[in-house]
PDB file with one MODEL, atoms N, CA, C and O in Angstrom:
MODEL        1
ATOM      1  N   MET A   1       8.791 161.023 -65.340  1.00  0.00           N
ATOM      2  CA  MET A   1       7.997 161.345 -66.687  1.00  0.00           C
ATOM      3  C   MET A   1       6.599 161.197 -66.548  1.00  0.00           C
ATOM      4  O   MET A   1       6.121 160.643 -65.558  1.00  0.00           O
ATOM      5  N   ALA A   2       5.869 161.678 -67.515  1.00  0.00           N
ATOM      6  CA  ALA A   2       4.326 161.633 -67.565  1.00  0.00           C
ATOM      7  C   ALA A   2       4.393 160.363 -68.717  1.00  0.00           C
ATOM      8  O   ALA A   2       5.172 160.315 -69.670  1.00  0.00           O
ATOM      9  N   LYS A   3       3.158 159.162 -68.287  1.00  0.00           N
ATOM     10  CA  LYS A   3       2.626 158.494 -68.890  1.00  0.00           C
ATOM     11  C   LYS A   3       2.249 158.841 -70.262  1.00  0.00           C
ATOM     12  O   LYS A   3       2.080 160.058 -70.340  1.00  0.00           O
ATOM     13  N   VAL A   4       2.057 158.246 -71.358  1.00  0.00           N
ATOM     14  CA  VAL A   4       1.743 158.818 -72.617  1.00  0.00           C
ATOM     15  C   VAL A   4       0.286 157.860 -72.630  1.00  0.00           C
ATOM     16  O   VAL A   4       0.264 156.634 -72.518  1.00  0.00           O
ATOM     17  N   LYS A   5      -0.776 158.659 -72.779  1.00  0.00           N
ATOM     18  CA  LYS A   5      -2.202 157.910 -72.806  1.00  0.00           C
ATOM     19  C   LYS A   5      -2.727 157.744 -74.123  1.00  0.00           C
ATOM     20  O   LYS A   5      -3.044 158.675 -74.864  1.00  0.00           O
ATOM     21  N   SER A   6      -2.802 156.596 -74.376  1.00  0.00           N
ATOM     22  CA  SER A   6      -3.476 156.198 -75.583  1.00  0.00           C
ATOM     23  C   SER A   6      -4.929 156.662 -76.145  1.00  0.00           C
ATOM     24  O   SER A   6      -5.961 156.472 -75.502  1.00  0.00           O
ATOM     25  N   LYS A   7      -4.901 157.164 -77.157  1.00  0.00           N
ATOM     26  CA  LYS A   7      -6.536 157.587 -77.549  1.00  0.00           C
ATOM     27  C   LYS A   7      -7.401 156.296 -77.789  1.00  0.00           C
ATOM     28  O   LYS A   7      -7.054 155.301 -78.425  1.00  0.00           O
ATOM     29  N   LYS A   8      -8.382 156.476 -77.265  1.00  0.00           N
ATOM     30  CA  LYS A   8      -9.426 155.405 -77.735  1.00  0.00           C
ATOM     31  C   LYS A   8     -10.364 155.972 -78.887  1.00  0.00           C
ATOM     32  O   LYS A   8     -10.864 157.097 -78.911  1.00  0.00           O
ATOM     33  N   GLN A   9     -10.498 154.983 -79.821  1.00  0.00           N
ATOM     34  CA  GLN A   9     -11.025 155.193 -81.092  1.00  0.00           C
ATOM     35  C   GLN A   9     -12.631 155.404 -80.520  1.00  0.00           C
ATOM     36  O   GLN A   9     -13.037 154.654 -79.632  1.00  0.00           O
ATOM     37  N   VAL A  10     -13.318 156.235 -80.959  1.00  0.00           N
ATOM     38  CA  VAL A  10     -15.004 156.204 -80.331  1.00  0.00           C
ATOM     39  C   VAL A  10     -15.579 155.946 -81.866  1.00  0.00           C
ATOM     40  O   VAL A  10     -15.393 156.612 -82.884  1.00  0.00           O
ATOM     41  N   LYS A  11     -16.294 154.819 -81.670  1.00  0.00           N
ATOM     42  CA  LYS A  11     -17.365 154.242 -82.574  1.00  0.00           C
ATOM     43  C   LYS A  11     -18.475 155.143 -82.650  1.00  0.00           C
ATOM     44  O   LYS A  11     -19.030 155.723 -81.717  1.00  0.00           O
ATOM     45  N   LYS A  12     -18.734 155.192 -83.894  1.00  0.00           N
ATOM     46  CA  LYS A  12     -20.103 156.065 -84.360  1.00  0.00           C
ATOM     47  C   LYS A  12     -21.134 155.163 -84.237  1.00  0.00           C
ATOM     48  O   LYS A  12     -21.066 154.150 -84.933  1.00  0.00           O
ATOM     49  N   LEU A  13     -22.203 155.330 -83.404  1.00  0.00           N
ATOM     50  CA  LEU A  13     -23.373 154.570 -83.350  1.00  0.00           C
ATOM     51  C   LEU A  13     -24.310 155.013 -84.542  1.00  0.00           C
ATOM     52  O   LEU A  13     -24.539 156.173 -84.885  1.00  0.00           O
ATOM     53  N   ILE A  14     -24.837 153.782 -85.139  1.00  0.00           N
ATOM     54  CA  ILE A  14     -25.786 154.312 -85.994  1.00  0.00           C
ATOM     55  C   ILE A  14     -27.107 154.358 -85.280  1.00  0.00           C
ATOM     56  O   ILE A  14     -27.405 153.514 -84.435  1.00  0.00           O
ATOM     57  N   SER A  15     -27.827 155.264 -85.594  1.00  0.00           N
ATOM     58  CA  SER A  15     -29.219 155.701 -84.765  1.00  0.00           C
ATOM     59  C   SER A  15     -30.384 154.475 -85.475  1.00  0.00           C
ATOM     60  O   SER A  15     -30.602 154.435 -86.686  1.00  0.00           O
ATOM     61  N   PRO A  16     -31.002 153.594 -84.540  1.00  0.00           N
ATOM     62  CA  PRO A  16     -32.103 152.746 -84.975  1.00  0.00           C
ATOM     63  C   PRO A  16     -33.435 153.598 -85.325  1.00  0.00           C
ATOM     64  O   PRO A  16     -34.401 152.973 -85.763  1.00  0.00           O
ATOM     65  N   PHE A  17     -33.511 154.772 -85.178  1.00  0.00           N
ATOM     66  CA  PHE A  17     -34.369 155.782 -85.442  1.00  0.00           C
ATOM     67  C   PHE A  17     -34.238 156.671 -86.684  1.00  0.00           C
ATOM     68  O   PHE A  17     -34.434 157.886 -86.672  1.00  0.00           O
ATOM     69  N   LYS A  18     -33.866 155.906 -87.823  1.00  0.00           N
ATOM     70  CA  LYS A  18     -33.463 156.401 -89.144  1.00  0.00           C
ATOM     71  C   LYS A  18     -35.001 156.981 -89.540  1.00  0.00           C
ATOM     72  O   LYS A  18     -36.082 156.621 -89.073  1.00  0.00           O
ATOM     73  N   ASN A  19     -34.720 157.995 -90.556  1.00  0.00           N
ATOM     74  CA  ASN A  19     -36.140 158.666 -90.790  1.00  0.00           C
ATOM     75  C   ASN A  19     -36.492 158.310 -92.177  1.00  0.00           C
ATOM     76  O   ASN A  19     -35.953 158.870 -93.131  1.00  0.00           O
ATOM     77  N   TYR A  20     -37.230 157.551 -92.286  1.00  0.00           N
ATOM     78  CA  TYR A  20     -37.724 156.438 -93.373  1.00  0.00           C
ATOM     79  C   TYR A  20     -38.706 157.438 -94.248  1.00  0.00           C
ATOM     80  O   TYR A  20     -38.975 157.072 -95.392  1.00  0.00           O
ATOM     81  N   TRP A  21     -39.061 158.246 -93.933  1.00  0.00           N
ATOM     82  CA  TRP A  21     -40.413 159.231 -94.738  1.00  0.00           C
ATOM     83  C   TRP A  21     -39.703 160.047 -95.587  1.00  0.00           C
ATOM     84  O   TRP A  21     -38.865 160.863 -95.203  1.00  0.00           O
ATOM     85  N   ASN A  22     -40.127 159.779 -97.145  1.00  0.00           N
ATOM     86  CA  ASN A  22     -39.294 160.798 -98.088  1.00  0.00           C
ATOM     87  C   ASN A  22     -40.401 161.547 -98.767  1.00  0.00           C
ATOM     88  O   ASN A  22     -41.525 161.724 -98.298  1.00  0.00           O
ATOM     89  N   ARG A  23     -39.958 161.963 -99.914  1.00  0.00           N
ATOM     90  CA  ARG A  23     -41.242 162.904-100.499  1.00  0.00           C
ATOM     91  C   ARG A  23     -42.434 162.122-100.803  1.00  0.00           C
ATOM     92  O   ARG A  23     -43.515 162.659-100.561  1.00  0.00           O
ATOM     93  N   ASN A  24     -42.421 160.738-101.377  1.00  0.00           N
ATOM     94  CA  ASN A  24     -43.477 160.246-101.921  1.00  0.00           C
ATOM     95  C   ASN A  24     -44.290 159.966-100.676  1.00  0.00           C
ATOM     96  O   ASN A  24     -45.482 160.235-100.828  1.00  0.00           O
ATOM     97  N   ASN A  25     -43.977 159.521 -99.542  1.00  0.00           N
ATOM     98  CA  ASN A  25     -44.609 159.354 -98.135  1.00  0.00           C
ATOM     99  C   ASN A  25     -45.309 160.789 -97.957  1.00  0.00           C
ATOM    100  O   ASN A  25     -46.532 160.790 -97.820  1.00  0.00           O
ATOM    101  N   LEU A  26     -44.880 161.548 -97.952  1.00  0.00           N
ATOM    102  CA  LEU A  26     -45.435 163.265 -97.493  1.00  0.00           C
ATOM    103  C   LEU A  26     -46.518 163.376 -98.599  1.00  0.00           C
ATOM    104  O   LEU A  26     -47.580 163.849 -98.194  1.00  0.00           O
ATOM    105  N   ILE A  27     -46.471 163.050 -99.866  1.00  0.00           N
ATOM    106  CA  ILE A  27     -47.451 163.379-100.979  1.00  0.00           C
ATOM    107  C   ILE A  27     -48.742 162.283-100.302  1.00  0.00           C
ATOM    108  O   ILE A  27     -49.820 162.648 -99.834  1.00  0.00           O
ATOM    109  N   ILE A  28     -48.360 161.243-100.397  1.00  0.00           N
ATOM    110  CA  ILE A  28     -49.530 160.120-100.023  1.00  0.00           C
ATOM    111  C   ILE A  28     -50.091 160.692 -98.539  1.00  0.00           C
ATOM    112  O   ILE A  28     -51.305 160.870 -98.433  1.00  0.00           O
ATOM    113  N   PHE A  29     -49.393 160.921 -97.633  1.00  0.00           N
ATOM    114  CA  PHE A  29     -49.884 161.579 -96.376  1.00  0.00           C
ATOM    115  C   PHE A  29     -50.656 162.841 -96.571  1.00  0.00           C
ATOM    116  O   PHE A  29     -51.820 162.791 -96.176  1.00  0.00           O
ATOM    117  N   ILE A  30     -50.287 163.859 -97.051  1.00  0.00           N
ATOM    118  CA  ILE A  30     -51.021 165.009 -97.410  1.00  0.00           C
ATOM    119  C   ILE A  30     -52.350 164.555 -98.209  1.00  0.00           C
ATOM    120  O   ILE A  30     -53.405 164.936 -97.701  1.00  0.00           O
ATOM    121  N   ALA A  31     -52.438 163.779 -99.409  1.00  0.00           N
ATOM    122  CA  ALA A  31     -53.350 163.343-100.038  1.00  0.00           C
ATOM    123  C   ALA A  31     -54.429 162.835 -98.941  1.00  0.00           C
ATOM    124  O   ALA A  31     -55.586 163.216 -99.120  1.00  0.00           O
ATOM    125  N   GLY A  32     -54.170 162.043 -97.866  1.00  0.00           N
ATOM    126  CA  GLY A  32     -55.046 161.244 -97.006  1.00  0.00           C
ATOM    127  C   GLY A  32     -55.365 162.419 -96.197  1.00  0.00           C
ATOM    128  O   GLY A  32     -56.532 162.250 -95.843  1.00  0.00           O
ATOM    129  N   LEU A  33     -55.000 163.346 -95.798  1.00  0.00           N
ATOM    130  CA  LEU A  33     -55.274 164.546 -95.078  1.00  0.00           C
ATOM    131  C   LEU A  33     -56.356 165.475 -95.954  1.00  0.00           C
ATOM    132  O   LEU A  33     -57.237 166.087 -95.350  1.00  0.00           O
ATOM    133  N   VAL A  34     -56.266 165.533 -97.110  1.00  0.00           N
ATOM    134  CA  VAL A  34     -57.130 166.155 -98.015  1.00  0.00           C
ATOM    135  C   VAL A  34     -58.436 165.357 -98.203  1.00  0.00           C
ATOM    136  O   VAL A  34     -59.551 165.874 -98.271  1.00  0.00           O
ATOM    137  N   LEU A  35     -58.196 164.159 -98.272  1.00  0.00           N
ATOM    138  CA  LEU A  35     -59.571 163.231 -98.057  1.00  0.00           C
ATOM    139  C   LEU A  35     -60.151 163.189 -96.684  1.00  0.00           C
ATOM    140  O   LEU A  35     -61.320 162.942 -96.388  1.00  0.00           O
ATOM    141  N   VAL A  36     -59.484 163.375 -96.155  1.00  0.00           N
ATOM    142  CA  VAL A  36     -60.209 163.547 -94.419  1.00  0.00           C
ATOM    143  C   VAL A  36     -60.993 164.762 -94.444  1.00  0.00           C
ATOM    144  O   VAL A  36     -62.204 164.716 -94.228  1.00  0.00           O
ATOM    145  N   ILE A  37     -60.307 165.996 -94.727  1.00  0.00           N
ATOM    146  CA  ILE A  37     -60.933 167.071 -94.896  1.00  0.00           C
ATOM    147  C   ILE A  37     -62.136 167.241 -95.935  1.00  0.00           C
ATOM    148  O   ILE A  37     -63.053 168.043 -95.757  1.00  0.00           O
ATOM    149  N   ILE A  38     -62.045 166.536 -96.854  1.00  0.00           N
ATOM    150  CA  ILE A  38     -63.262 166.623 -97.943  1.00  0.00           C
ATOM    151  C   ILE A  38     -64.438 165.693 -97.248  1.00  0.00           C
ATOM    152  O   ILE A  38     -65.579 166.117 -97.062  1.00  0.00           O
ATOM    153  N   GLY A  39     -64.049 164.519 -96.932  1.00  0.00           N
ATOM    154  CA  GLY A  39     -64.962 163.571 -95.966  1.00  0.00           C
ATOM    155  C   GLY A  39     -65.782 164.403 -94.910  1.00  0.00           C
ATOM    156  O   GLY A  39     -67.010 164.346 -94.837  1.00  0.00           O
ATOM    157  N   PHE A  40     -65.042 165.127 -94.153  1.00  0.00           N
ATOM    158  CA  PHE A  40     -65.855 166.042 -92.954  1.00  0.00           C
ATOM    159  C   PHE A  40     -66.552 167.057 -93.412  1.00  0.00           C
ATOM    160  O   PHE A  40     -67.615 167.332 -92.855  1.00  0.00           O
ATOM    161  N   LEU A  41     -66.046 167.904 -94.643  1.00  0.00           N
ATOM    162  CA  LEU A  41     -66.897 168.847 -95.203  1.00  0.00           C
ATOM    163  C   LEU A  41     -68.411 168.107 -95.795  1.00  0.00           C
ATOM    164  O   LEU A  41     -69.546 168.552 -95.623  1.00  0.00           O
ATOM    165  N   PHE A  42     -68.016 166.864 -96.524  1.00  0.00           N
ATOM    166  CA  PHE A  42     -69.193 166.334 -96.893  1.00  0.00           C
ATOM    167  C   PHE A  42     -70.221 165.967 -95.793  1.00  0.00           C
ATOM    168  O   PHE A  42     -71.389 165.751 -96.117  1.00  0.00           O
ATOM    169  N   MET A  43     -69.810 165.887 -94.470  1.00  0.00           N
ATOM    170  CA  MET A  43     -70.605 165.314 -93.745  1.00  0.00           C
ATOM    171  C   MET A  43     -71.316 166.533 -92.753  1.00  0.00           C
ATOM    172  O   MET A  43     -72.000 166.366 -91.744  1.00  0.00           O
ATOM    173  N   ALA A  44     -70.922 167.752 -93.381  1.00  0.00           N
ATOM    174  CA  ALA A  44     -71.370 168.728 -92.354  1.00  0.00           C
ATOM    175  C   ALA A  44     -73.006 169.674 -93.106  1.00  0.00           C
ATOM    176  O   ALA A  44     -73.736 170.500 -92.558  1.00  0.00           O
ATOM    177  N   PRO A  45     -73.054 169.183 -94.265  1.00  0.00           N
ATOM    178  CA  PRO A  45     -74.042 170.053 -94.775  1.00  0.00           C
ATOM    179  C   PRO A  45     -75.507 170.012 -93.732  1.00  0.00           C
ATOM    180  O   PRO A  45     -75.583 169.312 -92.722  1.00  0.00           O
ATOM    181  N   ASP A  46     -76.494 170.829 -94.185  1.00  0.00           N
ATOM    182  CA  ASP A  46     -77.608 171.122 -93.222  1.00  0.00           C
ATOM    183  C   ASP A  46     -78.623 170.025 -93.138  1.00  0.00           C
ATOM    184  O   ASP A  46     -79.131 169.818 -92.036  1.00  0.00           O
ATOM    185  N   PRO A  47     -78.969 169.323 -94.126  1.00  0.00           N
ATOM    186  CA  PRO A  47     -79.799 168.237 -94.045  1.00  0.00           C
ATOM    187  C   PRO A  47     -79.010 166.964 -93.525  1.00  0.00           C
ATOM    188  O   PRO A  47     -78.074 166.472 -94.156  1.00  0.00           O
ATOM    189  N   TRP A  48     -79.361 166.599 -92.616  1.00  0.00           N
ATOM    190  CA  TRP A  48     -78.559 165.461 -91.759  1.00  0.00           C
ATOM    191  C   TRP A  48     -78.506 164.288 -92.500  1.00  0.00           C
ATOM    192  O   TRP A  48     -77.473 163.635 -92.649  1.00  0.00           O
ATOM    193  N   ASP A  49     -80.115 163.862 -93.197  1.00  0.00           N
ATOM    194  CA  ASP A  49     -80.343 162.679 -93.577  1.00  0.00           C
ATOM    195  C   ASP A  49     -80.021 162.681 -95.248  1.00  0.00           C
ATOM    196  O   ASP A  49     -80.648 161.969 -96.032  1.00  0.00           O
ATOM    197  N   SER A  50     -79.023 163.530 -95.617  1.00  0.00           N
ATOM    198  CA  SER A  50     -78.926 163.768 -97.133  1.00  0.00           C
ATOM    199  C   SER A  50     -77.883 162.409 -97.580  1.00  0.00           C
ATOM    200  O   SER A  50     -77.151 161.895 -96.734  1.00  0.00           O
ATOM    201  N   THR A  51     -77.924 161.996 -98.788  1.00  0.00           N
ATOM    202  CA  THR A  51     -76.938 160.948 -99.291  1.00  0.00           C
ATOM    203  C   THR A  51     -75.684 161.078 -99.184  1.00  0.00           C
ATOM    204  O   THR A  51     -74.987 160.086 -98.968  1.00  0.00           O
ATOM    205  N   LEU A  52     -75.065 162.511 -99.332  1.00  0.00           N
ATOM    206  CA  LEU A  52     -74.101 162.773 -99.155  1.00  0.00           C
ATOM    207  C   LEU A  52     -73.325 162.646 -97.767  1.00  0.00           C
ATOM    208  O   LEU A  52     -72.169 162.248 -97.629  1.00  0.00           O
ATOM    209  N   SER A  53     -74.230 163.079 -96.736  1.00  0.00           N
ATOM    210  CA  SER A  53     -73.772 163.007 -95.316  1.00  0.00           C
ATOM    211  C   SER A  53     -73.768 161.443 -94.902  1.00  0.00           C
ATOM    212  O   SER A  53     -72.975 161.057 -94.043  1.00  0.00           O
ATOM    213  N   LEU A  54     -74.758 160.458 -95.592  1.00  0.00           N
ATOM    214  CA  LEU A  54     -74.909 159.435 -94.921  1.00  0.00           C
ATOM    215  C   LEU A  54     -74.236 158.170 -95.580  1.00  0.00           C
ATOM    216  O   LEU A  54     -74.170 157.084 -95.005  1.00  0.00           O
ATOM    217  N   SER A  55     -73.697 158.438 -96.959  1.00  0.00           N
ATOM    218  CA  SER A  55     -73.190 157.186 -97.467  1.00  0.00           C
ATOM    219  C   SER A  55     -71.422 157.296 -98.302  1.00  0.00           C
ATOM    220  O   SER A  55     -70.503 156.499 -98.494  1.00  0.00           O
ATOM    221  N   ILE A  56     -71.731 159.041 -98.659  1.00  0.00           N
ATOM    222  CA  ILE A  56     -70.425 159.145 -99.683  1.00  0.00           C
ATOM    223  C   ILE A  56     -69.564 159.566 -98.516  1.00  0.00           C
ATOM    224  O   ILE A  56     -68.464 159.015 -98.489  1.00  0.00           O
ATOM    225  N   SER A  57     -69.824 160.424 -97.542  1.00  0.00           N
ATOM    226  CA  SER A  57     -68.809 160.811 -96.453  1.00  0.00           C
ATOM    227  C   SER A  57     -68.192 159.882 -95.784  1.00  0.00           C
ATOM    228  O   SER A  57     -66.990 159.929 -95.521  1.00  0.00           O
ATOM    229  N   PRO A  58     -69.087 158.816 -95.401  1.00  0.00           N
ATOM    230  CA  PRO A  58     -68.195 157.757 -94.788  1.00  0.00           C
ATOM    231  C   PRO A  58     -67.262 156.804 -95.587  1.00  0.00           C
ATOM    232  O   PRO A  58     -66.309 156.144 -95.173  1.00  0.00           O
ATOM    233  N   ILE A  59     -67.709 156.888 -96.665  1.00  0.00           N
ATOM    234  CA  ILE A  59     -66.896 155.984 -97.521  1.00  0.00           C
ATOM    235  C   ILE A  59     -65.396 156.578 -97.804  1.00  0.00           C
ATOM    236  O   ILE A  59     -64.277 156.064 -97.795  1.00  0.00           O
ATOM    237  N   ILE A  60     -65.911 157.962 -98.071  1.00  0.00           N
ATOM    238  CA  ILE A  60     -64.399 158.816 -98.573  1.00  0.00           C
ATOM    239  C   ILE A  60     -63.519 158.543 -97.190  1.00  0.00           C
ATOM    240  O   ILE A  60     -62.383 158.081 -97.296  1.00  0.00           O
ATOM    241  N   LEU A  61     -64.113 158.860 -95.828  1.00  0.00           N
ATOM    242  CA  LEU A  61     -63.253 158.632 -94.597  1.00  0.00           C
ATOM    243  C   LEU A  61     -62.625 157.354 -94.340  1.00  0.00           C
ATOM    244  O   LEU A  61     -61.530 157.366 -93.778  1.00  0.00           O
ATOM    245  N   LEU A  62     -63.232 156.093 -94.715  1.00  0.00           N
ATOM    246  CA  LEU A  62     -62.896 154.794 -94.629  1.00  0.00           C
ATOM    247  C   LEU A  62     -61.716 154.595 -95.557  1.00  0.00           C
ATOM    248  O   LEU A  62     -60.734 153.913 -95.268  1.00  0.00           O
ATOM    249  N   ILE A  63     -61.891 155.240 -96.681  1.00  0.00           N
ATOM    250  CA  ILE A  63     -60.775 155.045 -97.617  1.00  0.00           C
ATOM    251  C   ILE A  63     -59.390 155.832 -96.965  1.00  0.00           C
ATOM    252  O   ILE A  63     -58.236 155.410 -96.902  1.00  0.00           O
ATOM    253  N   ALA A  64     -59.867 156.924 -96.584  1.00  0.00           N
ATOM    254  CA  ALA A  64     -58.400 157.659 -96.136  1.00  0.00           C
ATOM    255  C   ALA A  64     -58.152 157.005 -94.994  1.00  0.00           C
ATOM    256  O   ALA A  64     -57.040 156.500 -95.147  1.00  0.00           O
ATOM    257  N   TYR A  65     -58.519 156.764 -94.059  1.00  0.00           N
ATOM    258  CA  TYR A  65     -58.177 156.249 -92.941  1.00  0.00           C
ATOM    259  C   TYR A  65     -57.764 154.633 -92.872  1.00  0.00           C
ATOM    260  O   TYR A  65     -57.123 154.216 -91.908  1.00  0.00           O
ATOM    261  N   ILE A  66     -58.108 153.895 -93.782  1.00  0.00           N
ATOM    262  CA  ILE A  66     -58.085 152.558 -93.850  1.00  0.00           C
ATOM    263  C   ILE A  66     -56.972 152.320 -95.088  1.00  0.00           C
ATOM    264  O   ILE A  66     -56.049 151.531 -94.889  1.00  0.00           O
ATOM    265  N   VAL A  67     -57.053 152.822 -96.002  1.00  0.00           N
ATOM    266  CA  VAL A  67     -55.984 152.781 -97.326  1.00  0.00           C
ATOM    267  C   VAL A  67     -54.977 153.712 -97.292  1.00  0.00           C
ATOM    268  O   VAL A  67     -53.819 153.307 -97.196  1.00  0.00           O
ATOM    269  N   VAL A  68     -55.237 155.028 -97.361  1.00  0.00           N
ATOM    270  CA  VAL A  68     -54.336 156.089 -97.445  1.00  0.00           C
ATOM    271  C   VAL A  68     -53.388 156.162 -96.527  1.00  0.00           C
ATOM    272  O   VAL A  68     -52.213 155.970 -96.840  1.00  0.00           O
ATOM    273  N   PHE A  69     -53.796 156.478 -95.140  1.00  0.00           N
ATOM    274  CA  PHE A  69     -52.775 156.678 -94.037  1.00  0.00           C
ATOM    275  C   PHE A  69     -51.819 155.458 -93.890  1.00  0.00           C
ATOM    276  O   PHE A  69     -50.616 155.712 -93.842  1.00  0.00           O
ATOM    277  N   PRO A  70     -52.197 154.248 -93.818  1.00  0.00           N
ATOM    278  CA  PRO A  70     -51.336 153.181 -93.619  1.00  0.00           C
ATOM    279  C   PRO A  70     -50.433 153.051 -95.127  1.00  0.00           C
ATOM    280  O   PRO A  70     -49.253 152.726 -94.991  1.00  0.00           O
ATOM    281  N   LEU A  71     -50.919 153.282 -96.490  1.00  0.00           N
ATOM    282  CA  LEU A  71     -50.187 153.344 -97.417  1.00  0.00           C
ATOM    283  C   LEU A  71     -49.118 154.267 -97.246  1.00  0.00           C
ATOM    284  O   LEU A  71     -48.033 153.915 -97.708  1.00  0.00           O
ATOM    285  N   SER A  72     -49.198 155.481 -96.628  1.00  0.00           N
ATOM    286  CA  SER A  72     -48.149 156.648 -96.576  1.00  0.00           C
ATOM    287  C   SER A  72     -47.199 156.177 -95.450  1.00  0.00           C
ATOM    288  O   SER A  72     -46.054 156.619 -95.361  1.00  0.00           O
ATOM    289  N   ILE A  73     -47.717 155.257 -94.584  1.00  0.00           N
ATOM    290  CA  ILE A  73     -46.469 155.012 -93.712  1.00  0.00           C
ATOM    291  C   ILE A  73     -45.659 153.816 -94.119  1.00  0.00           C
ATOM    292  O   ILE A  73     -44.486 153.730 -93.757  1.00  0.00           O
ATOM    293  N   LEU A  74     -46.247 152.856 -94.880  1.00  0.00           N
ATOM    294  CA  LEU A  74     -45.727 151.703 -95.234  1.00  0.00           C
ATOM    295  C   LEU A  74     -44.966 151.557 -96.811  1.00  0.00           C
ATOM    296  O   LEU A  74     -44.348 150.565 -97.196  1.00  0.00           O
ATOM    297  N   TYR A  75     -45.142 152.533 -97.409  1.00  0.00           N
ATOM    298  CA  TYR A  75     -44.993 152.763 -98.728  1.00  0.00           C
ATOM    299  C   TYR A  75     -43.225 152.916 -98.750  1.00  0.00           C
ATOM    300  O   TYR A  75     -42.736 153.769 -98.009  1.00  0.00           O
ATOM    301  N   LYS A  76     -42.463 152.211 -99.471  1.00  0.00           N
ATOM    302  CA  LYS A  76     -41.132 152.129 -99.539  1.00  0.00           C
ATOM    303  C   LYS A  76     -41.008 152.109-101.261  1.00  0.00           C
ATOM    304  O   LYS A  76     -41.751 151.416-101.957  1.00  0.00           O
ATOM    305  N   LYS A  77     -40.087 152.870-101.730  1.00  0.00           N
ATOM    306  CA  LYS A  77     -39.815 152.897-103.049  1.00  0.00           C
ATOM    307  C   LYS A  77     -38.783 151.667-103.193  1.00  0.00           C
ATOM    308  O   LYS A  77     -37.841 151.419-102.440  1.00  0.00           O
ATOM    309  N   LYS A  78     -39.229 150.882-104.465  1.00  0.00           N
ATOM    310  CA  LYS A  78     -38.154 149.796-104.709  1.00  0.00           C
ATOM    311  C   LYS A  78     -36.977 150.148-105.498  1.00  0.00           C
ATOM    312  O   LYS A  78     -37.064 150.786-106.548  1.00  0.00           O
ATOM    313  N   LYS A  79     -35.776 149.697-104.952  1.00  0.00           N
ATOM    314  CA  LYS A  79     -34.421 149.855-105.481  1.00  0.00           C
ATOM    315  C   LYS A  79     -34.354 149.068-106.641  1.00  0.00           C
ATOM    316  O   LYS A  79     -34.724 147.897-106.734  1.00  0.00           O
ATOM    317  N   THR A  80     -33.779 149.890-107.672  1.00  0.00           N
ATOM    318  CA  THR A  80     -33.613 149.217-109.167  1.00  0.00           C
ATOM    319  C   THR A  80     -32.172 149.153-108.953  1.00  0.00           C
ATOM    320  O   THR A  80     -31.307 149.849-108.421  1.00  0.00           O
ATOM    321  N   SER A  81     -32.268 147.864-109.678  1.00  0.00           N
ATOM    322  CA  SER A  81     -30.575 146.980-109.612  1.00  0.00           C
ATOM    323  C   SER A  81     -30.538 146.674-111.349  1.00  0.00           C
ATOM    324  O   SER A  81     -31.436 146.307-112.108  1.00  0.00           O
ATOM    325  N   LEU A  82     -29.037 147.013-111.603  1.00  0.00           N
ATOM    326  CA  LEU A  82     -28.431 147.198-112.860  1.00  0.00           C
ATOM    327  C   LEU A  82     -28.037 145.568-113.148  1.00  0.00           C
ATOM    328  O   LEU A  82     -27.600 145.161-114.224  1.00  0.00           O
ATOM    329  N   ASN A  83     -28.247 144.861-112.139  1.00  0.00           N
ATOM    330  CA  ASN A  83     -27.553 143.456-112.566  1.00  0.00           C
ATOM    331  C   ASN A  83     -28.938 142.683-113.074  1.00  0.00           C
ATOM    332  O   ASN A  83     -28.798 141.610-113.661  1.00  0.00           O
ATOM    333  N   ASN A  84     -30.290 143.225-112.849  1.00  0.00           N
ATOM    334  CA  ASN A  84     -31.387 142.500-113.505  1.00  0.00           C
ATOM    335  C   ASN A  84     -31.549 142.695-115.055  1.00  0.00           C
ATOM    336  O   ASN A  84     -32.141 141.947-115.833  1.00  0.00           O
ATOM    337  N   VAL A  85     -30.971 143.724-115.296  1.00  0.00           N
ATOM    338  CA  VAL A  85     -30.918 144.365-116.729  1.00  0.00           C
ATOM    339  C   VAL A  85     -30.233 143.521-117.822  1.00  0.00           C
ATOM    340  O   VAL A  85     -29.010 143.615-117.925  1.00  0.00           O
ATOM    341  N   SER A  86     -30.924 142.694-118.654  1.00  0.00           N
ATOM    342  CA  SER A  86     -30.217 141.911-119.552  1.00  0.00           C
ATOM    343  C   SER A  86     -30.005 142.669-121.198  1.00  0.00           C
ATOM    344  O   SER A  86     -30.946 143.136-121.841  1.00  0.00           O
ATOM    345  N   SER A  87     -28.694 142.654-121.621  1.00  0.00           N
ATOM    346  CA  SER A  87     -28.507 143.450-122.791  1.00  0.00           C
ATOM    347  C   SER A  87     -28.194 142.115-123.841  1.00  0.00           C
ATOM    348  O   SER A  87     -27.521 141.117-123.583  1.00  0.00           O
ATOM    349  N   GLU A  88     -29.012 142.500-125.275  1.00  0.00           N
ATOM    350  CA  GLU A  88     -28.875 141.655-126.037  1.00  0.00           C
ATOM    351  C   GLU A  88     -27.727 142.060-126.975  1.00  0.00           C
ATOM    352  O   GLU A  88     -27.668 143.222-127.378  1.00  0.00           O
ATOM    353  N   ASN A  89     -26.747 141.076-127.363  1.00  0.00           N
ATOM    354  CA  ASN A  89     -25.680 141.374-128.396  1.00  0.00           C
ATOM    355  C   ASN A  89     -25.870 140.563-129.683  1.00  0.00           C
ATOM    356  O   ASN A  89     -25.081 140.696-130.619  1.00  0.00           O
TER     357      ASN A  89
ENDMDL
END
């Protein structure tokens, strides 16, 4: 007679590389890309010593790189809980 083999239960592993990006993160990231493009377009005009090229464009680029891109990576929507809602009777 043949031995009956017992089946092993395969545990499903949860991936540590979960996709944390949602629609809001992508919108913020695209806004950052638009700011970077606008900043470099402002830097491109012909007179190199214009106010637009020397002061406004670097400020726009700094805002995009230092504020908007990290915000798009770190932004997480707050979960609303129904337990905190108090009802008056």
